[in-house]
C-alpha positions in Angstrom: -65.8 -16.2 -3.2 -67.8 -16.0 -6.2 -66.8 -17.3 -9.7 -65.6 -13.7 -10.9 -63.2 -13.2 -8.0 -61.4 -16.6 -8.2 -57.8 -16.5 -9.1 -56.7 -19.1 -11.7 -54.4 -21.8 -10.2 -50.9 -21.6 -11.2 -49.4 -25.1 -11.6 -45.8 -25.3 -10.2 -44.1 -26.9 -13.3 -45.3 -24.1 -15.5 -44.0 -21.5 -12.9 -40.5 -23.2 -13.1 -40.5 -23.3 -16.7 -40.5 -19.6 -17.0 -37.5 -19.2 -14.8 -34.1 -19.4 -16.6 -30.9 -20.5 -14.9 -27.9 -18.9 -16.5 -24.8 -21.2 -15.8 -22.1 -19.1 -14.1 -24.7 -16.5 -13.0 -26.1 -13.4 -14.9 -23.0 -11.5 -14.6 -20.8 -14.0 -16.2 -18.2 -12.3 -18.4 -19.5 -8.8 -17.9 -16.3 -7.5 -16.5 -14.6 -8.7 -19.5 -14.6 -7.3 -23.2 -16.8 -8.5 -25.9 -13.9 -10.2 -27.7 -12.9 -12.1 -24.5 -16.5 -13.2 -24.2 -16.4 -14.5 -27.9 -13.2 -16.3 -27.3 -14.5 -18.1 -24.2 -17.7 -19.0 -25.9 -15.7 -20.5 -28.9 -13.6 -22.6 -26.4 -16.7 -23.9 -24.6 -18.4 -24.8 -27.9 -15.3 -26.8 -29.0 -15.1 -28.5 -25.6 -18.7 -29.4 -25.7 -18.3 -30.9 -29.3 -20.5 -28.4 -31.0 -17.7 -27.0 -33.1 -14.3 -28.3 -34.3 -11.1 -26.4 -33.3 -10.6 -25.4 -36.9 -14.1 -23.9 -37.1 -13.5 -22.0 -33.9 -10.2 -20.7 -35.1 -11.7 -19.4 -38.4 -14.8 -17.9 -36.4 -12.2 -16.0 -34.2 -9.8 -15.1 -37.1 -7.0 -16.7 -35.5 -4.6 -19.5 -36.7 -5.2 -23.0 -35.5 -2.0 -23.1 -33.3 -3.0 -19.8 -31.7 -6.3 -21.4 -31.0 -4.8 -24.3 -29.3 -2.5 -22.0 -27.1 -5.5 -20.0 -25.9 -7.5 -23.1 -25.3 -4.6 -24.6 -23.1 -4.3 -21.4 -21.3 -8.1 -21.4 -20.6 -7.9 -25.1 -19.4 -5.1 -24.1 -17.1 -7.2 -21.4 -15.7 -10.1 -23.8 -15.2 -7.9 -26.2 -13.4 -6.4 -23.4 -11.1 -9.9 -22.1 -10.3 -11.0 -25.5 -9.1 -8.1 -25.7 -6.5 -9.2 -25.0 -2.8 -8.5 -21.4 -1.6 -7.2 -20.5 1.8 -9.8 -19.7 4.2 -9.9 -16.1 6.0 -8.2 -13.0 5.0 -4.9 -13.0 3.3 -1.7 -12.0 4.7 -0.6 -8.4 4.3 2.7 -6.7 5.3 1.0 -3.9 7.1 -0.8 -6.4 9.4 2.3 -8.3 10.0 4.2 -5.0 11.0 1.4 -3.9 13.3 1.3 -7.3 15.0 5.1 -7.2 15.6 4.8 -3.7 16.9 2.2 -5.0 19.5 4.4 -7.9 20.4 7.4 -5.6 20.9 5.5 -3.3 23.1 4.2 -6.1 25.2 7.7 -7.5 25.7 9.1 -4.2 26.7 6.4 -3.8 29.2 7.0 -7.3 30.7 10.8 -6.6 30.7 10.5 -3.5 32.9 7.8 -5.0 35.1 4.7 -3.2 33.9 1.4 -5.0 34.2 -0.6 -5.4 31.1 -3.4 -2.9 30.7 -6.7 -4.1 32.2 -9.2 -5.7 29.7 -12.3 -3.5 28.9 -15.2 -4.2 31.0 -18.3 -5.8 29.6 -21.6 -3.8 30.1 -23.4 -6.8 30.9 -26.1 -6.6 28.4 -27.0 -9.5 26.2 -25.7 -9.7 22.7 -28.5 -9.2 20.2 -28.9 -11.9 17.9 -28.9 -11.2 14.1 -32.1 -11.7 12.6 -31.6 -13.9 9.6 -32.7 -12.9 6.2 -33.9 -15.4 3.6 -31.6 -15.7 0.6 -34.5 -15.1 -1.7 -35.2 -11.8 -0.1 -31.6 -10.9 -0.5 -31.6 -12.0 -4.2 -34.8 -9.9 -4.7 -33.4 -6.8 -3.2 -30.1 -7.2 -5.3 -32.2 -7.6 -8.4 -34.3 -4.4 -7.6 -31.3 -2.2 -7.5 -31.0 0.2 -10.5 -28.9 -1.6 -13.0 -28.8 -2.4 -16.6 -31.2 -5.2 -17.6 -29.4 -8.3 -18.5 -30.0 -9.5 -22.0 -32.4 -12.3 -22.4 -30.9 -15.7 -23.4 -31.9 -16.9 -26.9 -33.2 -20.4 -26.9 -32.0 -22.7 -29.5 -34.3 -24.9 -31.3 
């Protein structure tokens, strides 16, 4: 390779400095109205110590007692979100009814002496293994879908 074709070396720290991590993800709050986003931002600023509750209340055009009510509700939501969630799909009435029907049919068949239906025969072929996809490739594909570009975060001095 001659000197005109060489690529400049990119240092890793400089490449990492360009990336910007948005706490909560890039879609944080997009499903809510602008007013809800302002309210959440003001509460976070108070909790971080950047503002006093009185300043946040005046910025949101609410009374101080109302601000404290909203803040308490937000904190209850935070604590509830930190609780472990049950694994697997939730229970539904339709699934329970279907399960009970199958049990009833099986019991009726057994009570009159019918043999259970035979299990489906396997075809004997090997199960194909799923080819893993790197998370980075999945994220890149997600980012390349046609969506609105996210607003660039403003760096504070």
